[in-house]
N, C-alpha and C positions, 0 to 999 in steps of 0.2 A: 274265341281266342285262337291264336295261331297253333299249328301242330307242334308238339314237343321238339321235333327236329329243327324247328326254326326259332327256338327260344333264345339262341345266342346271336341272332341276326343283327348285323350292324350296317350292312350295305347290300345294294342290289346292283348287278350289272346286267344290262339289257342288250339282247340282240336287237337290231334295228329293222333291217329289211324284212318285212312280212310280220314281225312281231309288233312293232310300234307304228310303222307306216305301211300303207297299202300300195306297194310298188306296182302291182298288176294293173289296177284301174288307172293309175296316174300315167304309166308309161304308154298304155294303149291309147289313152286320150291324146297324149302329146304327139305320138306317131301319126294317128288318124288326122289330127288337126294340121300337122306339117304336110302330110300327103295332099290334103284338100287345098292348102295354100299354094303348094308347088304346081298343082294342076292349073291354077288360074294365074300364075305369075307370068310376066311378059317374057321371061327367058324360056318358058316351056316350049314355045314354038321353034326355038333354036335347037332343041334336042333331036337326035336321030328319030325318024318316023317309027321305027320298030320299038324304041324305048318309050315314045309317046303312047303308042298303042298298048304296050304292056302295062304301063303305069295307069292307064285309064280303065283297064279291065281286071284290076285286082278284086278278088271276091271279098265279101264282108268279113270272112274269117281270117283274112291275110294278116292284119296287124296284131290281133290277139295271138295267133300262132307264132308270129315273128317275135313278139314280146316274150313268149315262153322259151323260144330258142335263145334269145339274148340272155335271159336269166340262167338258163342251163349252161351256157358258155361260161358265165361267171362262176358257177358251182364247180365246173371242171377245172377252171383256172386256179381257184383257191385250193382245191384238193390236190392238184398236181404240183403245187409250189413246194420246193425243198429249200428250207432256210440254209443259207451259207453256200448253196450250190446254184440255185436258180437266181439269175440277176433280178434285183428288186424292181417290181412294176406296181404302181399304185392302182387303185380301182378306177379312178378317172381315166387313166391311160388305157387300162384294160377295156373299159366300156367303149372308148373311142375306137380302139383297134378292132374289137369284136363286132362293133356296129358296121364298120367298113367291110369286114369279112362276110357278114350276114347279108348286107345289101348286095355285095358282089355275087354271092351264091343265089340270091333271089333275082338276079338279072337286072338290078336297079342301080348299078354303078353309074354315077353322073346325073341321076335324077335329082338328088339333093346337092347343092353347092357345098364346097368345103366348109364355109362358115355355118351353113345349115346343119351339116353333119356334126360339127363341133357343138353347136347349141343342143342338138338332140342327144348327144352323148352326155350332156350335163343335166338331162331331164331328171336323173337320179338325185340331184341336189334339191329338187322341188316336189318330192313325193308327199302326197296327202297323208296325214296321220289317220289312224283309225279313230272313230268318234270319241272313244273313252281314253285315248292315250294321254293327252295333255292334262286333263283333270286328275286322272289316276296317278300319273308320275309326280305331279305337283303335290298331291296329298301324301304320297309315299315319302316324298322329300322332306316333309316336316318332321319325320321321325327317324329316317334312315338316309344314308348317303346314296344318291341315285346317279348312276354312271352308265355310259354306253360301253359295250364291249363288242365291237363290230369290225368286220373286214373292210368296211368303208374307210376312205382316208379322212384325215382330221378336218380338212376344209369342207368336205362333203357333209360330215356329221355336224359341223358347226352351222352350216346352212340349213340343214334339216331341223336342228334344235331351235334356231332363230325363227325360221319361217313357220314352223309348226307350233311354236311356243311350248316346246316339249318339257322344259323344266329340268333338264339334266344339269347336274352340278359339276360333273367331270366327264370328259370325253376321252375314252380309251379306244384307240384304233389299232388295228393290226400293224400299222406302220411304226408304232412305238416299239414294237417287239421284233420287227423284222421277220414276222411269221404270220400266217393266216390260220384262223380257227379251222380245224380242231387241234392245232399244234399246242402242246402243253405250255409253251412260252407265252401264249396269249392269256390263258386263264390264270396261270400262276403269276404272270407279270402284272396283271390287273390287281390281284390280291396284294402283291408286294407294294405296288404304287399306293394302294389304299392303306397300307400299314396294318393289314388284317390277316388273320389265319383264314385259309379257305373255308373252314366250317362256319366262319362269321359272315360269309358272302354267299348270296344266292344268285345263280344265273337265271334270268327270266327269258324264255324263248318260246316260239311257236313251232320249234323243230326238236323232236326228241333226240336226234343225233347230236345236236349241240349240247343238250342237257346231259346226255350219256357221257360225253367227253368231259364236261365240267365236273360231273359227279366222280369220274375216275380220278380226278385230281383233288378230291376232297371237298368240293363246293356243294352247297345245297342247291336244290332245283325247284323252279316254279314254271309250270307249263301253262301258257295262255294259248288256247286253241284259236286258230284263225282260218277263215275259209280258204281252201286250196293250198295250204302251206305245208301240211304234214306229208313227208315222203314215206314214212312207215305206214303200212296198211293195218287197219284195225283188227284184221283176222290173224295177223302175224304174231308169233310167239313173243318176239321182242317188244311189240306194242303192248301185249297183255302184261308182260313182266314190268314194263315201264309204269303201268297203272299202279303197281305195288310200290315201286321205289321213288317215284316223283313225290316230293314233299308237299307240294300244293298244286292241284290240277283245276284249272278254270276252263269249263266247257265253252264251246263256240258262242252260245247265246246267253252266257252268264254274266257278261259285263266287263270282260277284259281287265285292263289295268285298274279300273275303279273297283272291281270285285277283289282283285289282289289286295288293294288297300283296305277294303272292308274286312277281309278275312285275317289280315295281319293286325287289325285293330289299331 
């Protein structure tokens, strides 16, 4: 049976990037494939010799490292956004702009054509779900309202929900609230749209920072550990404290969303 703190639960709001979908593997694969295709394209011979040489000599670690930098740029962008002050920019636009910046910093400006850059920036619309996500969320949706609560824009979330058969009944995006997590407008706004008290809603995430924010606004918390997602180190005091306050903790090899459904009965 579920822990007593979750006895009033009526809805779950899910973080998406990293919690429900495996962004890292998907993005590395897309960039690696695009790089290989560009090297063999007829237009490659028209590039400056120095750019050709540079593009041909990238080490195997290049795209994995590039992917990490791209994701880090997203984190910095959402955390630095000030509602009502910073002009609104959605995640699709941010991903495109930051991709151009990172390619330039890597000496690869012009290697991909503008349409190729546009396509690559939308890689985030086609991220592969973790193997347990679809089954687990569909199962949870038979008894509870299941919704996203993501910094991703609505079109991106709709594409992920459709392509991954994720089973979300409602899509709450930062763009509905004019703010990015961890701003209170996102968590409290989702609860308001659900017509529920925060204590009736649990945030599901693979990031303790996300859960700490949700908890501070009265929501319940479910932690689904995913490989390489947690920013807090296990030896840190805040991590040890989180083990006490998280309402439901699913370890990395315990079955993800399917296990959440099992424990909630």
